[in-house]
PDB file with SEQRES, HELIX, SHEET and CRYST1 records, atoms N, CA, C and O in Angstrom:
SEQRES   1 A   82  MET LYS SER TYR ARG GLU ILE ARG GLU VAL THR SER ASP          
SEQRES   2 A   82  THR VAL THR ILE PRO VAL PRO LYS GLU LEU LEU HIS GLN          
SEQRES   3 A   82  LYS VAL GLU ILE ILE LEU LEU PRO ILE ASP ASP SER ALA          
SEQRES   4 A   82  GLU ALA ALA GLY LEU HIS GLU ARG ALA GLN SER TRP PRO          
SEQRES   5 A   82  ALA GLY PHE PHE ASP ARG PHE ALA GLY SER LEU PRO ASN          
SEQRES   6 A   82  PHE PRO ASP ILE ASP PHE GLU GLY ASN TYR GLU ARG ARG          
SEQRES   7 A   82  ASP SER ILE GLU                                              
HELIX    1 AA1 LYS A   21  LEU A   23  5                                   3    
HELIX    2 AA2 ALA A   39  ALA A   48  1                                  10    
HELIX    3 AA3 PHE A   55  PHE A   59  1                                   5    
CRYST1    1.000    1.000    1.000  90.00  90.00  90.00 P 1           1          
ATOM      1  N   MET A   1    -102.395 -44.370  19.328  1.00  0.00           N  
ATOM      2  CA  MET A   1    -102.530 -42.966  19.029  1.00  0.00           C  
ATOM      3  C   MET A   1    -101.189 -42.293  19.270  1.00  0.00           C  
ATOM      4  O   MET A   1    -100.582 -42.457  20.329  1.00  0.00           O  
ATOM      5  N   LYS A   2    -100.747 -41.562  18.317  1.00  0.00           N  
ATOM      6  CA  LYS A   2     -99.486 -40.852  18.425  1.00  0.00           C  
ATOM      7  C   LYS A   2     -99.766 -39.394  18.735  1.00  0.00           C  
ATOM      8  O   LYS A   2    -100.682 -38.798  18.168  1.00  0.00           O  
ATOM      9  N   SER A   3     -98.992 -38.827  19.622  1.00  0.00           N  
ATOM     10  CA  SER A   3     -99.177 -37.412  19.949  1.00  0.00           C  
ATOM     11  C   SER A   3     -97.918 -36.637  19.566  1.00  0.00           C  
ATOM     12  O   SER A   3     -96.830 -37.201  19.453  1.00  0.00           O  
ATOM     13  N   TYR A   4     -98.091 -35.364  19.374  1.00  0.00           N  
ATOM     14  CA  TYR A   4     -96.986 -34.481  19.019  1.00  0.00           C  
ATOM     15  C   TYR A   4     -96.922 -33.362  20.046  1.00  0.00           C  
ATOM     16  O   TYR A   4     -97.942 -32.772  20.406  1.00  0.00           O  
ATOM     17  N   ARG A   5     -95.727 -33.080  20.507  1.00  0.00           N  
ATOM     18  CA  ARG A   5     -95.551 -32.043  21.505  1.00  0.00           C  
ATOM     19  C   ARG A   5     -94.478 -31.084  21.020  1.00  0.00           C  
ATOM     20  O   ARG A   5     -93.431 -31.501  20.523  1.00  0.00           O  
ATOM     21  N   GLU A   6     -94.746 -29.820  21.168  1.00  0.00           N  
ATOM     22  CA  GLU A   6     -93.791 -28.816  20.736  1.00  0.00           C  
ATOM     23  C   GLU A   6     -93.837 -27.664  21.727  1.00  0.00           C  
ATOM     24  O   GLU A   6     -94.916 -27.175  22.062  1.00  0.00           O  
ATOM     25  N   ILE A   7     -92.675 -27.227  22.197  1.00  0.00           N  
ATOM     26  CA  ILE A   7     -92.599 -26.107  23.119  1.00  0.00           C  
ATOM     27  C   ILE A   7     -92.024 -24.922  22.365  1.00  0.00           C  
ATOM     28  O   ILE A   7     -90.966 -25.020  21.744  1.00  0.00           O  
ATOM     29  N   ARG A   8     -92.739 -23.790  22.424  1.00  0.00           N  
ATOM     30  CA  ARG A   8     -92.311 -22.587  21.711  1.00  0.00           C  
ATOM     31  C   ARG A   8     -92.437 -21.376  22.618  1.00  0.00           C  
ATOM     32  O   ARG A   8     -93.210 -21.370  23.577  1.00  0.00           O  
ATOM     33  N   GLU A   9     -91.677 -20.372  22.300  1.00  0.00           N  
ATOM     34  CA  GLU A   9     -91.803 -19.069  22.956  1.00  0.00           C  
ATOM     35  C   GLU A   9     -92.846 -18.271  22.191  1.00  0.00           C  
ATOM     36  O   GLU A   9     -92.713 -18.083  20.982  1.00  0.00           O  
ATOM     37  N   VAL A  10     -93.873 -17.804  22.870  1.00  0.00           N  
ATOM     38  CA  VAL A  10     -94.926 -17.027  22.222  1.00  0.00           C  
ATOM     39  C   VAL A  10     -94.514 -15.563  22.221  1.00  0.00           C  
ATOM     40  O   VAL A  10     -94.321 -14.960  23.277  1.00  0.00           O  
ATOM     41  N   THR A  11     -94.380 -14.997  21.025  1.00  0.00           N  
ATOM     42  CA  THR A  11     -93.936 -13.607  20.904  1.00  0.00           C  
ATOM     43  C   THR A  11     -95.002 -12.701  20.284  1.00  0.00           C  
ATOM     44  O   THR A  11     -94.797 -11.494  20.161  1.00  0.00           O  
ATOM     45  N   SER A  12     -96.134 -13.280  19.894  1.00  0.00           N  
ATOM     46  CA  SER A  12     -97.226 -12.482  19.340  1.00  0.00           C  
ATOM     47  C   SER A  12     -98.543 -13.147  19.706  1.00  0.00           C  
ATOM     48  O   SER A  12     -98.557 -14.160  20.406  1.00  0.00           O  
ATOM     49  N   ASP A  13     -99.641 -12.587  19.238  1.00  0.00           N  
ATOM     50  CA  ASP A  13    -100.943 -13.161  19.559  1.00  0.00           C  
ATOM     51  C   ASP A  13    -101.371 -14.264  18.586  1.00  0.00           C  
ATOM     52  O   ASP A  13    -102.522 -14.701  18.610  1.00  0.00           O  
ATOM     53  N   THR A  14    -100.445 -14.713  17.728  1.00  0.00           N  
ATOM     54  CA  THR A  14    -100.727 -15.771  16.767  1.00  0.00           C  
ATOM     55  C   THR A  14     -99.629 -16.827  16.825  1.00  0.00           C  
ATOM     56  O   THR A  14     -98.444 -16.499  16.868  1.00  0.00           O  
ATOM     57  N   VAL A  15    -100.029 -18.089  16.826  1.00  0.00           N  
ATOM     58  CA  VAL A  15     -99.081 -19.200  16.790  1.00  0.00           C  
ATOM     59  C   VAL A  15     -99.411 -20.046  15.569  1.00  0.00           C  
ATOM     60  O   VAL A  15    -100.563 -20.438  15.381  1.00  0.00           O  
ATOM     61  N   THR A  16     -98.414 -20.330  14.739  1.00  0.00           N  
ATOM     62  CA  THR A  16     -98.595 -21.178  13.569  1.00  0.00           C  
ATOM     63  C   THR A  16     -98.018 -22.554  13.878  1.00  0.00           C  
ATOM     64  O   THR A  16     -96.874 -22.671  14.318  1.00  0.00           O  
ATOM     65  N   ILE A  17     -98.807 -23.582  13.647  1.00  0.00           N  
ATOM     66  CA  ILE A  17     -98.393 -24.945  13.973  1.00  0.00           C  
ATOM     67  C   ILE A  17     -98.318 -25.762  12.692  1.00  0.00           C  
ATOM     68  O   ILE A  17     -99.331 -25.923  12.011  1.00  0.00           O  
ATOM     69  N   PRO A  18     -97.134 -26.285  12.343  1.00  0.00           N  
ATOM     70  CA  PRO A  18     -97.066 -27.185  11.188  1.00  0.00           C  
ATOM     71  C   PRO A  18     -97.737 -28.518  11.540  1.00  0.00           C  
ATOM     72  O   PRO A  18     -97.474 -29.090  12.598  1.00  0.00           O  
ATOM     73  N   VAL A  19     -98.586 -28.996  10.667  1.00  0.00           N  
ATOM     74  CA  VAL A  19     -99.330 -30.228  10.926  1.00  0.00           C  
ATOM     75  C   VAL A  19     -98.638 -31.399  10.239  1.00  0.00           C  
ATOM     76  O   VAL A  19     -98.405 -31.339   9.032  1.00  0.00           O  
ATOM     77  N   PRO A  20     -98.298 -32.473  10.977  1.00  0.00           N  
ATOM     78  CA  PRO A  20     -97.688 -33.648  10.359  1.00  0.00           C  
ATOM     79  C   PRO A  20     -98.644 -34.289   9.348  1.00  0.00           C  
ATOM     80  O   PRO A  20     -99.863 -34.198   9.496  1.00  0.00           O  
ATOM     81  N   LYS A  21     -98.097 -34.923   8.342  1.00  0.00           N  
ATOM     82  CA  LYS A  21     -98.906 -35.537   7.279  1.00  0.00           C  
ATOM     83  C   LYS A  21     -99.877 -36.579   7.821  1.00  0.00           C  
ATOM     84  O   LYS A  21    -100.965 -36.755   7.274  1.00  0.00           O  
ATOM     85  N   GLU A  22     -99.490 -37.277   8.903  1.00  0.00           N  
ATOM     86  CA  GLU A  22    -100.364 -38.314   9.466  1.00  0.00           C  
ATOM     87  C   GLU A  22    -101.669 -37.735  10.010  1.00  0.00           C  
ATOM     88  O   GLU A  22    -102.658 -38.456  10.141  1.00  0.00           O  
ATOM     89  N   LEU A  23    -101.677 -36.441  10.327  1.00  0.00           N  
ATOM     90  CA  LEU A  23    -102.865 -35.834  10.918  1.00  0.00           C  
ATOM     91  C   LEU A  23    -103.701 -35.022   9.931  1.00  0.00           C  
ATOM     92  O   LEU A  23    -104.736 -34.469  10.303  1.00  0.00           O  
ATOM     93  N   LEU A  24    -103.262 -34.950   8.693  1.00  0.00           N  
ATOM     94  CA  LEU A  24    -104.024 -34.205   7.701  1.00  0.00           C  
ATOM     95  C   LEU A  24    -105.406 -34.822   7.522  1.00  0.00           C  
ATOM     96  O   LEU A  24    -105.549 -36.045   7.529  1.00  0.00           O  
ATOM     97  N   HIS A  25    -106.416 -33.983   7.363  1.00  0.00           N  
ATOM     98  CA  HIS A  25    -107.802 -34.382   7.129  1.00  0.00           C  
ATOM     99  C   HIS A  25    -108.385 -35.170   8.297  1.00  0.00           C  
ATOM    100  O   HIS A  25    -109.213 -36.059   8.099  1.00  0.00           O  
ATOM    101  N   GLN A  26    -107.948 -34.841   9.523  1.00  0.00           N  
ATOM    102  CA  GLN A  26    -108.487 -35.461  10.729  1.00  0.00           C  
ATOM    103  C   GLN A  26    -108.858 -34.364  11.713  1.00  0.00           C  
ATOM    104  O   GLN A  26    -108.365 -33.240  11.620  1.00  0.00           O  
ATOM    105  N   LYS A  27    -109.727 -34.697  12.652  1.00  0.00           N  
ATOM    106  CA  LYS A  27    -110.007 -33.775  13.739  1.00  0.00           C  
ATOM    107  C   LYS A  27    -108.879 -33.901  14.752  1.00  0.00           C  
ATOM    108  O   LYS A  27    -108.458 -35.011  15.078  1.00  0.00           O  
ATOM    109  N   VAL A  28    -108.387 -32.775  15.252  1.00  0.00           N  
ATOM    110  CA  VAL A  28    -107.333 -32.775  16.269  1.00  0.00           C  
ATOM    111  C   VAL A  28    -107.732 -31.837  17.399  1.00  0.00           C  
ATOM    112  O   VAL A  28    -108.566 -30.949  17.220  1.00  0.00           O  
ATOM    113  N   GLU A  29    -107.139 -32.040  18.540  1.00  0.00           N  
ATOM    114  CA  GLU A  29    -107.348 -31.171  19.689  1.00  0.00           C  
ATOM    115  C   GLU A  29    -106.067 -30.392  19.927  1.00  0.00           C  
ATOM    116  O   GLU A  29    -104.983 -30.973  19.979  1.00  0.00           O  
ATOM    117  N   ILE A  30    -106.184 -29.099  20.068  1.00  0.00           N  
ATOM    118  CA  ILE A  30    -105.022 -28.249  20.306  1.00  0.00           C  
ATOM    119  C   ILE A  30    -105.184 -27.627  21.685  1.00  0.00           C  
ATOM    120  O   ILE A  30    -106.199 -26.991  21.972  1.00  0.00           O  
ATOM    121  N   ILE A  31    -104.188 -27.812  22.531  1.00  0.00           N  
ATOM    122  CA  ILE A  31    -104.221 -27.298  23.898  1.00  0.00           C  
ATOM    123  C   ILE A  31    -103.006 -26.416  24.113  1.00  0.00           C  
ATOM    124  O   ILE A  31    -101.884 -26.819  23.803  1.00  0.00           O  
ATOM    125  N   LEU A  32    -103.216 -25.222  24.639  1.00  0.00           N  
ATOM    126  CA  LEU A  32    -102.116 -24.326  24.978  1.00  0.00           C  
ATOM    127  C   LEU A  32    -101.990 -24.281  26.490  1.00  0.00           C  
ATOM    128  O   LEU A  32    -102.936 -23.909  27.185  1.00  0.00           O  
ATOM    129  N   LEU A  33    -100.822 -24.660  27.004  1.00  0.00           N  
ATOM    130  CA  LEU A  33    -100.571 -24.648  28.434  1.00  0.00           C  
ATOM    131  C   LEU A  33     -99.328 -23.821  28.718  1.00  0.00           C  
ATOM    132  O   LEU A  33     -98.307 -24.004  28.055  1.00  0.00           O  
ATOM    133  N   PRO A  34     -99.388 -22.918  29.685  1.00  0.00           N  
ATOM    134  CA  PRO A  34     -98.177 -22.177  30.032  1.00  0.00           C  
ATOM    135  C   PRO A  34     -97.194 -23.079  30.773  1.00  0.00           C  
ATOM    136  O   PRO A  34     -97.604 -23.972  31.516  1.00  0.00           O  
ATOM    137  N   ILE A  35     -95.900 -22.846  30.571  1.00  0.00           N  
ATOM    138  CA  ILE A  35     -94.856 -23.612  31.246  1.00  0.00           C  
ATOM    139  C   ILE A  35     -94.087 -22.664  32.149  1.00  0.00           C  
ATOM    140  O   ILE A  35     -93.626 -21.608  31.716  1.00  0.00           O  
ATOM    141  N   ASP A  36     -93.954 -23.053  33.410  1.00  0.00           N  
ATOM    142  CA  ASP A  36     -93.174 -22.269  34.357  1.00  0.00           C  
ATOM    143  C   ASP A  36     -91.706 -22.573  34.119  1.00  0.00           C  
ATOM    144  O   ASP A  36     -91.322 -23.743  34.106  1.00  0.00           O  
ATOM    145  N   ASP A  37     -90.871 -21.554  33.930  1.00  0.00           N  
ATOM    146  CA  ASP A  37     -89.466 -21.758  33.581  1.00  0.00           C  
ATOM    147  C   ASP A  37     -88.553 -22.034  34.768  1.00  0.00           C  
ATOM    148  O   ASP A  37     -87.362 -22.273  34.567  1.00  0.00           O  
ATOM    149  N   SER A  38     -89.056 -22.010  35.983  1.00  0.00           N  
ATOM    150  CA  SER A  38     -88.173 -22.239  37.129  1.00  0.00           C  
ATOM    151  C   SER A  38     -87.648 -23.671  37.119  1.00  0.00           C  
ATOM    152  O   SER A  38     -88.324 -24.581  36.638  1.00  0.00           O  
ATOM    153  N   ALA A  39     -86.460 -23.867  37.641  1.00  0.00           N  
ATOM    154  CA  ALA A  39     -85.823 -25.193  37.636  1.00  0.00           C  
ATOM    155  C   ALA A  39     -86.643 -26.196  38.434  1.00  0.00           C  
ATOM    156  O   ALA A  39     -86.737 -27.362  38.051  1.00  0.00           O  
ATOM    157  N   GLU A  40     -87.228 -25.763  39.524  1.00  0.00           N  
ATOM    158  CA  GLU A  40     -88.022 -26.670  40.353  1.00  0.00           C  
ATOM    159  C   GLU A  40     -89.244 -27.161  39.597  1.00  0.00           C  
ATOM    160  O   GLU A  40     -89.539 -28.356  39.620  1.00  0.00           O  
ATOM    161  N   ALA A  41     -89.960 -26.271  38.929  1.00  0.00           N  
ATOM    162  CA  ALA A  41     -91.143 -26.660  38.166  1.00  0.00           C  
ATOM    163  C   ALA A  41     -90.766 -27.577  37.008  1.00  0.00           C  
ATOM    164  O   ALA A  41     -91.508 -28.506  36.689  1.00  0.00           O  
ATOM    165  N   ALA A  42     -89.628 -27.326  36.380  1.00  0.00           N  
ATOM    166  CA  ALA A  42     -89.186 -28.180  35.273  1.00  0.00           C  
ATOM    167  C   ALA A  42     -88.929 -29.593  35.776  1.00  0.00           C  
ATOM    168  O   ALA A  42     -89.276 -30.562  35.101  1.00  0.00           O  
ATOM    169  N   GLY A  43     -88.327 -29.722  36.946  1.00  0.00           N  
ATOM    170  CA  GLY A  43     -88.079 -31.038  37.522  1.00  0.00           C  
ATOM    171  C   GLY A  43     -89.362 -31.759  37.861  1.00  0.00           C  
ATOM    172  O   GLY A  43     -89.472 -32.961  37.621  1.00  0.00           O  
ATOM    173  N   LEU A  44     -90.338 -31.055  38.414  1.00  0.00           N  
ATOM    174  CA  LEU A  44     -91.623 -31.664  38.735  1.00  0.00           C  
ATOM    175  C   LEU A  44     -92.342 -32.104  37.469  1.00  0.00           C  
ATOM    176  O   LEU A  44     -92.959 -33.168  37.438  1.00  0.00           O  
ATOM    177  N   HIS A  45     -92.262 -31.283  36.424  1.00  0.00           N  
ATOM    178  CA  HIS A  45     -92.920 -31.632  35.162  1.00  0.00           C  
ATOM    179  C   HIS A  45     -92.309 -32.899  34.574  1.00  0.00           C  
ATOM    180  O   HIS A  45     -93.038 -33.774  34.109  1.00  0.00           O  
ATOM    181  N   GLU A  46     -91.001 -33.008  34.588  1.00  0.00           N  
ATOM    182  CA  GLU A  46     -90.337 -34.201  34.041  1.00  0.00           C  
ATOM    183  C   GLU A  46     -90.686 -35.435  34.852  1.00  0.00           C  
ATOM    184  O   GLU A  46     -90.941 -36.494  34.278  1.00  0.00           O  
ATOM    185  N   ARG A  47     -90.703 -35.323  36.178  1.00  0.00           N  
ATOM    186  CA  ARG A  47     -91.032 -36.473  37.025  1.00  0.00           C  
ATOM    187  C   ARG A  47     -92.478 -36.896  36.845  1.00  0.00           C  
ATOM    188  O   ARG A  47     -92.793 -38.079  36.978  1.00  0.00           O  
ATOM    189  N   ALA A  48     -93.359 -35.961  36.547  1.00  0.00           N  
ATOM    190  CA  ALA A  48     -94.768 -36.299  36.364  1.00  0.00           C  
ATOM    191  C   ALA A  48     -94.988 -37.124  35.108  1.00  0.00           C  
ATOM    192  O   ALA A  48     -96.035 -37.758  34.972  1.00  0.00           O  
ATOM    193  N   GLN A  49     -94.035 -37.135  34.186  1.00  0.00           N  
ATOM    194  CA  GLN A  49     -94.179 -37.865  32.936  1.00  0.00           C  
ATOM    195  C   GLN A  49     -93.731 -39.321  33.035  1.00  0.00           C  
ATOM    196  O   GLN A  49     -93.883 -40.069  32.069  1.00  0.00           O  
ATOM    197  N   SER A  50     -93.182 -39.746  34.180  1.00  0.00           N  
ATOM    198  CA  SER A  50     -92.692 -41.110  34.306  1.00  0.00           C  
ATOM    199  C   SER A  50     -92.970 -41.644  35.709  1.00  0.00           C  
ATOM    200  O   SER A  50     -93.397 -40.904  36.595  1.00  0.00           O  
ATOM    201  N   TRP A  51     -92.721 -42.933  35.894  1.00  0.00           N  
ATOM    202  CA  TRP A  51     -92.912 -43.552  37.209  1.00  0.00           C  
ATOM    203  C   TRP A  51     -91.810 -43.087  38.151  1.00  0.00           C  
ATOM    204  O   TRP A  51     -90.685 -42.861  37.707  1.00  0.00           O  
ATOM    205  N   PRO A  52     -92.103 -42.939  39.433  1.00  0.00           N  
ATOM    206  CA  PRO A  52     -91.067 -42.556  40.398  1.00  0.00           C  
ATOM    207  C   PRO A  52     -89.974 -43.626  40.460  1.00  0.00           C  
ATOM    208  O   PRO A  52     -90.228 -44.805  40.212  1.00  0.00           O  
ATOM    209  N   ALA A  53     -88.772 -43.199  40.790  1.00  0.00           N  
ATOM    210  CA  ALA A  53     -87.644 -44.144  40.885  1.00  0.00           C  
ATOM    211  C   ALA A  53     -87.962 -45.220  41.924  1.00  0.00           C  
ATOM    212  O   ALA A  53     -88.404 -44.897  43.026  1.00  0.00           O  
ATOM    213  N   GLY A  54     -87.745 -46.482  41.590  1.00  0.00           N  
ATOM    214  CA  GLY A  54     -87.957 -47.597  42.505  1.00  0.00           C  
ATOM    215  C   GLY A  54     -89.409 -47.993  42.696  1.00  0.00           C  
ATOM    216  O   GLY A  54     -89.708 -48.826  43.552  1.00  0.00           O  
ATOM    217  N   PHE A  55     -90.318 -47.417  41.921  1.00  0.00           N  
ATOM    218  CA  PHE A  55     -91.751 -47.702  42.107  1.00  0.00           C  
ATOM    219  C   PHE A  55     -92.053 -49.192  41.958  1.00  0.00           C  
ATOM    220  O   PHE A  55     -92.704 -49.782  42.820  1.00  0.00           O  
ATOM    221  N   PHE A  56     -91.587 -49.792  40.884  1.00  0.00           N  
ATOM    222  CA  PHE A  56     -91.910 -51.195  40.636  1.00  0.00           C  
ATOM    223  C   PHE A  56     -91.205 -52.116  41.617  1.00  0.00           C  
ATOM    224  O   PHE A  56     -91.774 -53.133  42.015  1.00  0.00           O  
ATOM    225  N   ASP A  57     -89.985 -51.790  42.017  1.00  0.00           N  
ATOM    226  CA  ASP A  57     -89.283 -52.597  43.009  1.00  0.00           C  
ATOM    227  C   ASP A  57     -90.016 -52.564  44.345  1.00  0.00           C  
ATOM    228  O   ASP A  57     -90.062 -53.563  45.063  1.00  0.00           O  
ATOM    229  N   ARG A  58     -90.581 -51.427  44.665  1.00  0.00           N  
ATOM    230  CA  ARG A  58     -91.259 -51.267  45.950  1.00  0.00           C  
ATOM    231  C   ARG A  58     -92.573 -52.046  46.002  1.00  0.00           C  
ATOM    232  O   ARG A  58     -92.913 -52.617  47.038  1.00  0.00           O  
ATOM    233  N   PHE A  59     -93.313 -52.072  44.889  1.00  0.00           N  
ATOM    234  CA  PHE A  59     -94.644 -52.667  44.910  1.00  0.00           C  
ATOM    235  C   PHE A  59     -94.740 -54.030  44.233  1.00  0.00           C  
ATOM    236  O   PHE A  59     -95.802 -54.651  44.266  1.00  0.00           O  
ATOM    237  N   ALA A  60     -93.675 -54.507  43.628  1.00  0.00           N  
ATOM    238  CA  ALA A  60     -93.726 -55.811  42.960  1.00  0.00           C  
ATOM    239  C   ALA A  60     -94.035 -56.899  43.991  1.00  0.00           C  
ATOM    240  O   ALA A  60     -93.393 -56.961  45.039  1.00  0.00           O  
ATOM    241  N   GLY A  61     -95.001 -57.741  43.699  1.00  0.00           N  
ATOM    242  CA  GLY A  61     -95.363 -58.837  44.589  1.00  0.00           C  
ATOM    243  C   GLY A  61     -96.201 -58.414  45.778  1.00  0.00           C  
ATOM    244  O   GLY A  61     -96.382 -59.210  46.700  1.00  0.00           O  
ATOM    245  N   SER A  62     -96.718 -57.206  45.799  1.00  0.00           N  
ATOM    246  CA  SER A  62     -97.473 -56.750  46.965  1.00  0.00           C  
ATOM    247  C   SER A  62     -98.908 -57.277  46.993  1.00  0.00           C  
ATOM    248  O   SER A  62     -99.552 -57.254  48.042  1.00  0.00           O  
ATOM    249  N   LEU A  63     -99.412 -57.746  45.861  1.00  0.00           N  
ATOM    250  CA  LEU A  63    -100.748 -58.340  45.864  1.00  0.00           C  
ATOM    251  C   LEU A  63    -100.672 -59.754  46.415  1.00  0.00           C  
ATOM    252  O   LEU A  63     -99.716 -60.478  46.140  1.00  0.00           O  
ATOM    253  N   PRO A  64    -101.674 -60.152  47.190  1.00  0.00           N  
ATOM    254  CA  PRO A  64    -101.654 -61.525  47.713  1.00  0.00           C  
ATOM    255  C   PRO A  64    -101.852 -62.533  46.579  1.00  0.00           C  
ATOM    256  O   PRO A  64    -102.350 -62.184  45.509  1.00  0.00           O  
ATOM    257  N   ASN A  65    -101.465 -63.759  46.819  1.00  0.00           N  
ATOM    258  CA  ASN A  65    -101.638 -64.815  45.833  1.00  0.00           C  
ATOM    259  C   ASN A  65    -103.056 -65.344  45.963  1.00  0.00           C  
ATOM    260  O   ASN A  65    -103.323 -66.200  46.806  1.00  0.00           O  
ATOM    261  N   PHE A  66    -103.970 -64.842  45.137  1.00  0.00           N  
ATOM    262  CA  PHE A  66    -105.362 -65.244  45.220  1.00  0.00           C  
ATOM    263  C   PHE A  66    -105.521 -66.685  44.742  1.00  0.00           C  
ATOM    264  O   PHE A  66    -104.858 -67.101  43.792  1.00  0.00           O  
ATOM    265  N   PRO A  67    -106.406 -67.452  45.400  1.00  0.00           N  
ATOM    266  CA  PRO A  67    -106.615 -68.848  44.965  1.00  0.00           C  
ATOM    267  C   PRO A  67    -107.354 -68.876  43.627  1.00  0.00           C  
ATOM    268  O   PRO A  67    -108.056 -67.930  43.271  1.00  0.00           O  
ATOM    269  N   ASP A  68    -107.185 -69.969  42.899  1.00  0.00           N  
ATOM    270  CA  ASP A  68    -107.906 -70.142  41.644  1.00  0.00           C  
ATOM    271  C   ASP A  68    -109.396 -70.283  41.939  1.00  0.00           C  
ATOM    272  O   ASP A  68    -109.778 -70.807  42.986  1.00  0.00           O  
ATOM    273  N   ILE A  69    -110.231 -69.819  41.023  1.00  0.00           N  
ATOM    274  CA  ILE A  69    -111.677 -69.905  41.189  1.00  0.00           C  
ATOM    275  C   ILE A  69    -112.157 -71.216  40.587  1.00  0.00           C  
ATOM    276  O   ILE A  69    -111.779 -71.574  39.472  1.00  0.00           O  
ATOM    277  N   ASP A  70    -112.999 -71.935  41.341  1.00  0.00           N  
ATOM    278  CA  ASP A  70    -113.536 -73.207  40.867  1.00  0.00           C  
ATOM    279  C   ASP A  70    -114.537 -72.968  39.738  1.00  0.00           C  
ATOM    280  O   ASP A  70    -115.216 -71.942  39.702  1.00  0.00           O  
ATOM    281  N   PHE A  71    -114.617 -73.933  38.815  1.00  0.00           N  
ATOM    282  CA  PHE A  71    -115.554 -73.865  37.706  1.00  0.00           C  
ATOM    283  C   PHE A  71    -116.971 -73.978  38.255  1.00  0.00           C  
ATOM    284  O   PHE A  71    -117.254 -74.872  39.052  1.00  0.00           O  
ATOM    285  N   GLU A  72    -117.862 -73.085  37.840  1.00  0.00           N  
ATOM    286  CA  GLU A  72    -119.221 -73.060  38.362  1.00  0.00           C  
ATOM    287  C   GLU A  72    -120.242 -73.587  37.360  1.00  0.00           C  
ATOM    288  O   GLU A  72    -121.445 -73.420  37.562  1.00  0.00           O  
ATOM    289  N   GLY A  73    -119.789 -74.210  36.302  1.00  0.00           N  
ATOM    290  CA  GLY A  73    -120.704 -74.770  35.327  1.00  0.00           C  
ATOM    291  C   GLY A  73    -120.898 -73.831  34.149  1.00  0.00           C  
ATOM    292  O   GLY A  73    -120.398 -72.706  34.136  1.00  0.00           O  
ATOM    293  N   ASN A  74    -121.638 -74.321  33.158  1.00  0.00           N  
ATOM    294  CA  ASN A  74    -121.906 -73.526  31.961  1.00  0.00           C  
ATOM    295  C   ASN A  74    -122.969 -72.478  32.243  1.00  0.00           C  
ATOM    296  O   ASN A  74    -123.722 -72.586  33.211  1.00  0.00           O  
ATOM    297  N   TYR A  75    -123.023 -71.466  31.391  1.00  0.00           N  
ATOM    298  CA  TYR A  75    -124.046 -70.437  31.509  1.00  0.00           C  
ATOM    299  C   TYR A  75    -125.411 -71.053  31.252  1.00  0.00           C  
ATOM    300  O   TYR A  75    -125.555 -71.960  30.433  1.00  0.00           O  
ATOM    301  N   GLU A  76    -126.417 -70.542  31.971  1.00  0.00           N  
ATOM    302  CA  GLU A  76    -127.774 -71.038  31.737  1.00  0.00           C  
ATOM    303  C   GLU A  76    -128.329 -70.440  30.452  1.00  0.00           C  
ATOM    304  O   GLU A  76    -127.987 -69.320  30.074  1.00  0.00           O  
ATOM    305  N   ARG A  77    -129.176 -71.192  29.799  1.00  0.00           N  
ATOM    306  CA  ARG A  77    -129.783 -70.719  28.554  1.00  0.00           C  
ATOM    307  C   ARG A  77    -130.995 -69.896  28.929  1.00  0.00           C  
ATOM    308  O   ARG A  77    -131.819 -70.322  29.738  1.00  0.00           O  
ATOM    309  N   ARG A  78    -131.105 -68.705  28.335  1.00  0.00           N  
ATOM    310  CA  ARG A  78    -132.216 -67.813  28.645  1.00  0.00           C  
ATOM    311  C   ARG A  78    -133.099 -67.608  27.429  1.00  0.00           C  
ATOM    312  O   ARG A  78    -132.669 -67.780  26.288  1.00  0.00           O  
ATOM    313  N   ASP A  79    -134.349 -67.235  27.699  1.00  0.00           N  
ATOM    314  CA  ASP A  79    -135.288 -66.969  26.599  1.00  0.00           C  
ATOM    315  C   ASP A  79    -134.892 -65.685  25.893  1.00  0.00           C  
ATOM    316  O   ASP A  79    -134.344 -64.771  26.510  1.00  0.00           O  
ATOM    317  N   SER A  80    -135.166 -65.622  24.621  1.00  0.00           N  
ATOM    318  CA  SER A  80    -134.878 -64.437  23.826  1.00  0.00           C  
ATOM    319  C   SER A  80    -135.856 -63.316  24.191  1.00  0.00           C  
ATOM    320  O   SER A  80    -137.014 -63.595  24.500  1.00  0.00           O  
ATOM    321  N   ILE A  81    -135.425 -62.090  24.162  1.00  0.00           N  
ATOM    322  CA  ILE A  81    -136.268 -60.940  24.475  1.00  0.00           C  
ATOM    323  C   ILE A  81    -137.275 -60.700  23.366  1.00  0.00           C  
ATOM    324  O   ILE A  81    -138.394 -60.260  23.632  1.00  0.00           O  
ATOM    325  N   GLU A  82    -136.904 -60.976  22.150  1.00  0.00           N  
ATOM    326  CA  GLU A  82    -137.796 -60.704  21.010  1.00  0.00           C  
ATOM    327  C   GLU A  82    -138.904 -61.694  20.893  1.00  0.00           C  
ATOM    328  O   GLU A  82    -139.729 -61.593  19.985  1.00  0.00           O  
TER     329      GLU A  82                                                      
END                                                                             
């Protein structure tokens, strides 16, 4: 699924959105979210869109090495419900 994001300054009570050809004749969801213009909020918003720095290095290999599961045989044959 491909998404489209566009940030605009709202100057009236109407917003016109050009629809890409790939989305013509489809149902779409339109969400309007306010954006805080402060530098701190912009930094938090950008960081929320990706993994924290060093995340994979910190947690790589943290799961224990689970043993292989022994074969328990074939599934049993059951009677049909019908």
